[in-house]
C-alpha positions as CSV (number, residue, x, y, z in Angstrom):
1,M,-7.8,-4.0,8.6
2,R,-10.9,-3.6,6.4
3,P,-14.3,-5.2,7.4
4,I,-15.0,-8.9,5.6
5,T,-17.9,-6.8,4.1
6,R,-15.8,-4.9,2.1
7,P,-16.6,-5.2,-1.7
8,L,-13.0,-6.4,-1.7
9,A,-13.8,-9.6,0.2
10,T,-17.2,-10.8,-1.6
11,A,-14.7,-10.2,-5.0
12,V,-12.1,-12.2,-3.3
13,L,-13.8,-14.8,-1.4
14,L,-16.4,-15.5,-4.4
15,A,-12.9,-16.6,-6.4
16,T,-11.0,-18.3,-3.8
17,T,-14.4,-20.5,-4.0
18,L,-14.4,-20.9,-7.3
19,F,-10.8,-21.8,-7.5
20,A,-9.9,-23.1,-4.8
21,A,-8.1,-25.8,-6.5
22,P,-5.9,-23.5,-8.0
23,M,-5.4,-22.0,-5.1
24,A,-4.3,-24.7,-3.0
25,A,-2.0,-25.8,-6.0
26,A,-0.5,-22.3,-5.7
27,Q,0.5,-22.5,-2.0
28,A,3.0,-25.9,-3.3
29,P,5.7,-22.8,-4.5
30,A,5.4,-21.3,-1.0
31,Q,8.6,-22.8,-0.3
32,A,10.1,-21.8,-3.3
33,Q,9.9,-19.0,-3.0
34,A,10.8,-18.8,1.1
35,S,14.1,-21.1,-0.3
36,A,14.9,-18.5,-2.6
37,K,14.2,-15.5,-0.6
38,A,17.0,-16.9,1.7
39,K,19.1,-17.4,-1.0
40,A,19.3,-14.1,-1.7
41,E,19.9,-13.0,2.1
42,A,22.4,-16.1,2.8
43,A,24.5,-13.2,3.0
44,V,23.6,-11.4,5.9
45,P,26.4,-9.8,7.6
46,A,27.9,-10.5,11.3
47,D,27.0,-7.2,12.2
48,L,23.2,-6.8,11.7
49,T,23.2,-3.5,11.4
50,V,24.9,-3.3,8.9
51,M,23.3,-2.7,5.5
52,P,25.1,-4.1,2.5
53,P,25.1,-2.6,-1.7
54,V,23.2,-4.5,-3.9
55,S,25.0,-7.0,-6.1
56,S,26.0,-5.9,-9.8
57,S,27.7,-9.6,-10.2
58,Y,24.9,-10.6,-11.8
59,R,24.0,-10.8,-15.8
60,P,20.5,-11.7,-16.8
61,K,19.5,-13.2,-20.2
62,Q,18.3,-10.6,-22.6
63,T,15.0,-10.3,-24.4
64,S,15.4,-11.1,-28.4
65,W,15.7,-7.3,-28.6
66,G,18.6,-7.1,-26.7
67,D,17.1,-5.5,-23.2
68,P,18.2,-7.1,-19.6
69,D,15.1,-10.2,-19.5
70,F,12.9,-8.7,-16.7
71,R,9.4,-10.9,-17.1
72,G,8.1,-12.4,-15.0
73,T,5.6,-12.9,-11.6
74,W,7.2,-11.6,-8.8
75,P,4.1,-11.7,-5.6
76,I,5.4,-10.6,-2.4
77,N,3.5,-11.8,-0.2
78,D,6.8,-12.9,1.5
79,I,7.3,-8.9,2.7
80,A,4.1,-8.7,3.3
81,E,5.1,-8.3,6.9
82,L,7.8,-6.5,6.9
83,P,6.5,-2.7,8.1
84,V,8.0,0.5,6.2
85,Q,10.0,2.2,9.5
86,R,11.5,0.0,12.2
87,P,9.7,-1.4,15.2
88,A,11.9,0.2,18.6
89,Q,12.7,-3.4,19.8
90,Y,15.1,-3.8,17.2
91,G,17.3,-0.7,18.0
92,N,19.7,-0.4,15.2
93,R,19.4,-3.3,13.6
94,Q,19.0,-3.9,10.1
95,W,18.4,-7.8,10.5
96,Q,17.0,-10.3,12.5
97,T,18.8,-12.7,14.8
98,D,17.7,-16.2,14.1
99,E,15.6,-16.2,16.9
100,E,13.7,-14.2,16.1
101,V,13.5,-15.5,12.6
102,A,12.7,-18.9,13.9
103,Q,9.3,-17.0,15.8
104,A,7.9,-15.4,12.5
105,A,8.6,-18.8,10.6
106,A,6.2,-20.6,13.3
107,R,3.6,-18.1,13.5
108,T,3.6,-18.3,9.5
109,Q,3.4,-21.9,9.5
110,S,0.0,-21.2,12.3
111,L,-1.0,-19.3,9.1
112,Q,-0.2,-22.0,6.2
113,T,-2.8,-24.9,8.8
114,A,-5.6,-22.3,9.1
115,Y,-4.8,-22.2,5.0
116,A,-5.6,-26.2,4.7
117,K,-7.7,-25.9,7.2
118,E,-9.9,-24.2,4.8
119,E,-9.6,-25.6,1.6
120,K,-9.7,-29.4,2.8
121,E,-13.5,-28.0,4.2
122,E,-13.9,-26.1,1.1
123,T,-14.9,-22.5,3.3
124,I,-12.9,-20.2,1.9
125,G,-12.6,-17.1,4.2
126,R,-11.3,-15.0,7.0
127,G,-8.5,-17.5,7.6
128,H,-6.8,-16.7,3.5
129,W,-8.0,-12.6,4.0
130,I,-4.9,-11.9,5.5
131,E,-1.6,-14.1,2.7
132,Y,1.5,-13.3,3.2
133,L,4.9,-16.1,3.7
134,A,8.2,-15.9,5.9
135,G,11.1,-15.3,4.7
136,S,12.6,-12.0,5.2
137,R,15.0,-11.4,8.0
138,R,15.0,-7.9,7.3
139,T,13.7,-5.7,10.5
140,G,12.2,-2.9,8.0
141,M,11.8,-1.3,4.5
142,L,13.9,1.6,5.2
143,I,17.0,2.3,4.7
144,D,17.3,6.0,4.4
145,P,17.3,7.8,6.7
146,P,19.6,5.0,8.6
147,S,17.3,5.7,11.7
148,G,14.6,3.6,9.9
149,Q,12.2,6.3,10.8
150,L,10.5,8.3,8.3
151,P,10.9,12.2,7.6
152,G,8.8,14.6,9.7
153,L,6.3,16.6,8.0
154,T,7.2,19.9,6.9
155,E,4.3,22.6,8.6
156,E,2.5,22.9,4.8
157,G,2.9,18.6,5.1
158,K,1.0,19.0,8.7
159,W,-1.6,21.2,7.5
160,R,-2.7,19.8,4.3
161,A,-2.8,16.1,6.5
162,S,-5.2,17.7,9.0
163,H,-7.1,18.2,5.6
164,M,-7.1,15.2,4.4
165,R,-10.3,12.6,4.5
166,S,-10.4,8.8,4.7
167,S,-13.0,6.2,6.2
168,W,-9.7,5.5,7.8
169,V,-10.4,8.3,10.6
170,A,-12.2,8.0,13.9
171,G,-14.9,9.7,14.7
172,Q,-14.9,11.6,10.4
173,T,-18.6,13.0,9.4
174,Y,-19.6,11.3,6.3
175,D,-21.4,13.9,3.5
176,W,-20.2,13.1,0.2
177,L,-17.4,11.1,-2.2
178,D,-14.8,13.8,-1.0
179,D,-15.1,12.5,2.3
180,F,-13.2,9.5,1.3
181,D,-9.9,8.8,0.3
182,S,-9.3,7.4,-3.3
183,W,-8.5,3.7,-2.1
184,D,-11.9,3.7,-0.1
185,R,-13.3,5.2,-3.9
186,C,-11.4,1.8,-5.6
187,I,-9.6,4.1,-7.6
188,S,-5.7,3.7,-6.8
189,R,-3.7,3.0,-3.8
190,G,-1.8,6.4,-4.8
191,F,2.1,6.0,-5.6
192,P,4.3,5.1,-4.5
193,A,1.8,3.0,-2.5
194,S,0.4,0.5,-5.1
195,M,4.5,-0.6,-5.0
196,L,4.5,-1.8,-1.8
197,P,2.1,-4.6,-0.4
198,F,-0.9,-5.3,1.4
199,R,-2.9,-7.9,3.1
200,Y,-3.6,-9.5,0.1
201,N,-3.7,-9.6,-4.0
202,N,-0.3,-8.4,-3.9
203,G,1.1,-10.1,-7.4
204,I,3.1,-7.9,-9.8
205,R,4.2,-9.1,-13.1
206,I,6.5,-7.4,-15.3
207,F,6.2,-7.5,-19.8
208,Q,8.9,-6.3,-21.8
209,A,8.5,-4.8,-25.8
210,P,10.6,-2.9,-27.5
211,G,11.3,0.3,-26.1
212,Y,8.1,0.1,-23.0
213,V,8.1,-2.2,-19.9
214,V,5.2,-2.7,-18.3
215,V,4.6,-3.4,-13.9
216,Q,0.5,-5.3,-13.9
217,L,-0.1,-5.0,-10.8
218,E,-3.2,-7.4,-8.9
219,M,-4.5,-4.4,-6.6
220,L,-5.9,-1.0,-8.4
221,G,-3.1,-0.2,-11.6
222,T,-1.4,-1.1,-14.7
223,R,1.8,1.3,-15.4
224,I,3.2,1.8,-19.3
225,I,7.1,2.5,-19.4
226,P,8.9,4.2,-21.9
227,L,12.1,3.7,-22.3
228,G,15.1,6.2,-23.2
229,D,13.5,8.3,-26.3
230,K,10.3,7.0,-25.8
231,G,9.5,8.4,-22.4
232,Q,9.3,12.4,-21.9
233,K,8.0,14.2,-19.4
234,W,4.4,15.8,-19.3
235,P,3.5,19.3,-19.0
236,D,3.1,20.8,-15.5
237,G,-0.5,20.3,-14.2
238,V,-0.3,17.1,-16.7
239,Q,-0.8,14.6,-14.0
240,A,-1.9,10.6,-13.3
241,W,-2.5,8.9,-9.9
242,M,0.8,6.6,-10.7
243,G,2.4,9.7,-12.4
244,N,4.2,9.9,-15.4
245,S,7.2,7.4,-15.7
246,R,10.1,6.9,-17.8
247,G,13.0,4.4,-17.7
248,H,16.2,3.2,-18.8
249,W,18.9,0.6,-18.2
250,E,21.6,0.6,-16.3
251,N,24.4,-1.7,-15.9
252,G,23.0,-4.4,-17.7
253,N,21.2,-5.9,-14.8
254,T,19.4,-2.2,-13.5
255,L,15.8,-0.8,-14.3
256,V,15.8,2.4,-13.9
257,I,12.3,4.1,-13.4
258,E,11.9,8.3,-12.7
259,T,8.1,9.0,-11.7
260,S,7.1,12.8,-11.5
261,N,3.3,14.5,-11.9
262,I,2.0,12.1,-10.1
263,Q,-1.3,13.4,-8.9
264,P,-2.5,14.8,-5.5
265,G,-5.2,13.8,-3.1
266,A,-4.2,10.0,-2.5
267,S,-1.7,9.2,0.3
268,P,1.8,8.2,-0.8
269,L,1.7,5.8,1.8
270,N,-1.2,3.4,2.3
271,M,-1.9,2.2,6.1
272,A,-2.7,-1.1,4.9
273,T,1.0,-1.4,4.8
274,R,2.5,-2.1,7.5
275,G,4.9,0.5,9.5
276,V,3.3,3.8,8.0
277,P,1.5,6.2,9.9
278,P,-2.3,5.9,10.7
279,N,-5.3,7.1,8.7
280,N,-4.4,7.2,5.7
281,V,-4.3,10.8,5.5
282,L,-0.7,11.1,4.2
283,P,-0.7,14.4,1.7
284,T,0.8,13.8,-1.9
285,S,2.1,17.4,-3.8
286,E,2.4,18.7,-6.9
287,Q,6.6,18.5,-6.6
288,A,6.3,14.9,-5.9
289,T,8.8,12.4,-7.3
290,T,10.2,9.0,-7.3
291,V,13.0,7.0,-8.3
292,E,13.3,3.3,-8.2
293,R,15.8,1.0,-9.1
294,L,14.9,-2.6,-10.1
295,H,17.9,-5.1,-9.5
296,L,17.3,-7.9,-10.7
297,V,20.7,-9.8,-8.6
298,G,19.9,-13.1,-9.8
299,P,17.9,-15.1,-11.5
300,D,14.5,-15.4,-9.4
301,T,15.5,-11.9,-7.4
302,I,15.0,-8.4,-7.9
303,T,16.0,-6.3,-5.0
304,Y,13.7,-3.3,-6.0
305,E,14.9,0.5,-4.1
306,L,12.8,3.5,-3.8
307,T,13.9,6.5,-3.1
308,Y,10.6,9.4,-2.4
309,S,10.9,13.3,-2.1
310,D,8.0,15.4,-1.7
311,P,9.9,19.1,-0.3
312,V,6.2,20.4,0.6
313,V,5.2,17.5,2.8
314,W,8.5,16.4,3.7
315,Q,11.6,17.5,6.0
316,A,13.7,15.0,3.8
317,P,13.8,12.5,1.0
318,F,13.3,8.9,1.9
319,T,14.5,5.3,0.0
320,L,13.4,2.3,0.8
321,R,14.9,-1.5,-0.2
322,V,12.9,-4.5,-0.3
323,D,13.6,-8.1,-2.5
324,W,10.8,-9.9,-4.7
325,T,11.0,-13.4,-5.5
326,R,10.0,-14.8,-8.7
327,D,6.7,-17.3,-8.6
328,E,5.3,-18.1,-11.9
329,K,2.8,-20.3,-10.3
330,Y,1.3,-17.5,-8.5
331,E,-2.6,-17.3,-10.0
332,F,-3.5,-13.5,-9.7
333,F,-6.9,-13.0,-8.8
334,E,-9.9,-10.4,-10.3
335,Y,-9.6,-6.9,-7.9
336,A,-13.4,-6.3,-8.1
337,C,-12.9,-3.3,-5.9
338,H,-15.3,-1.1,-7.6
339,E,-18.0,-2.7,-8.9
340,G,-21.2,-3.3,-6.2
341,D,-18.5,-0.4,-4.0
342,V,-21.8,0.8,-2.2
343,Q,-19.4,1.5,1.2
344,P,-19.3,5.1,0.5
345,R,-23.0,5.3,0.0
346,N,-23.4,2.9,3.3
347,Y,-21.1,5.3,5.1
348,I,-23.1,8.5,4.1
349,S,-26.2,7.5,5.3
350,S,-25.4,5.6,8.3
351,N,-23.6,8.4,9.4
352,R,-26.2,11.4,8.3
353,A,-28.7,8.5,10.3
354,L,-26.0,9.0,13.6
355,R,-25.4,12.9,13.2
356,A,-29.8,13.3,13.4
357,Q,-29.9,10.4,16.1
358,Q,-27.4,12.0,18.1
359,T,-29.2,15.4,17.2
360,A,-32.9,13.8,18.3
361,E,-31.3,12.9,21.4
362,M,-29.9,15.8,22.7
363,K,-33.2,17.9,21.9
364,A,-34.6,15.6,24.1
365,K,-32.2,16.0,27.0
366,L,-33.1,19.8,27.3
367,T,-34.9,21.3,29.6
368,P,-37.4,23.7,28.0
369,L,-37.3,27.2,28.9
370,P,-40.7,28.4,30.3
371,A,-42.9,30.8,28.3
372,A,-41.9,34.0,28.2
373,A,-44.8,36.0,30.2
374,A,-47.3,38.1,28.4
375,P,-45.7,41.9,27.3
376,V,-47.8,44.7,29.5
377,P,-49.2,46.7,26.9
378,P,-47.8,50.7,27.0
379,A,-50.3,52.8,29.7
380,P,-52.3,55.0,27.4
381,A,-50.6,58.8,26.7
382,R,-52.7,61.3,29.0
383,K,-54.5,63.5,27.6
384,R,-53.7,67.6,28.5
């Protein structure tokens, strides 16, 4: 977790202090959201190791121009505790038992109590620093590989990872901005990392217009996705942090988004998402691509599937699946990360001072060498 002194914390705490009443009101939909999630997962199979196929029976209403209507607010706080990789304790199970669900609900209730206490005392702070809801019975996001674990890195992937820099790497030195990752610098969380839950600012909104879908993220990013003939693949060498996305509709209830031309430099999975390898140094190559499938399986549930492929870095593709739950009362708060982002300067200044101090201490411990004796002048040459 980022220290509370991070610029984001200042923005979030200021926003929540100024808007404590709306935020308190926003807690009310939590039970409704959990209820919708429970309905979406009501058909948990008797065999908890089985992941059923996504339902295709629901037929959503249409926009005035005839596209399936996905517009709305789809925050993912209710899956913020769901890890990408399945913890070993679950074995090969895709789903939690009733007892495990009850334990998770008890923990969530304790957090809700902390939220309510802060709101009552008007001391919004660390209790709201990590916000998530209960509701998912899943044991992990990964559905492929069936092991629930990420595939291994290639030798090239390992080499690239060893050369990436981030403030999350213990013992790393800092001398310039290229010693930080894109999230440290408030540029991007990376892609597809930006589509997965963090500890805060997990809002997602979908807007639509003829020929376009717009995915607005509460934290660092808005994606404008052209549909059908309006979407063209960019030439090689033209890149963006969120990549070049093109979309189309399938089955009257599914939005398919293909993305390429992803800017290397950011980790495709951010370590602030649970169950992701540490240090935020997973590399992205020029060959990275994604296929996202947004299935509207009910009026208030989107099943989101993501397949990621990067043969330069990963030994195999992998696929994640999670549910998004509609919550039109969820409020976006400004993610004022870049304004006043003094962390890189502070890291550099403090790290240089630390190394200077360590060098001085090391020199002080050295035993000085004895002074060398004055050289003996050579004897004068004899005359014959």
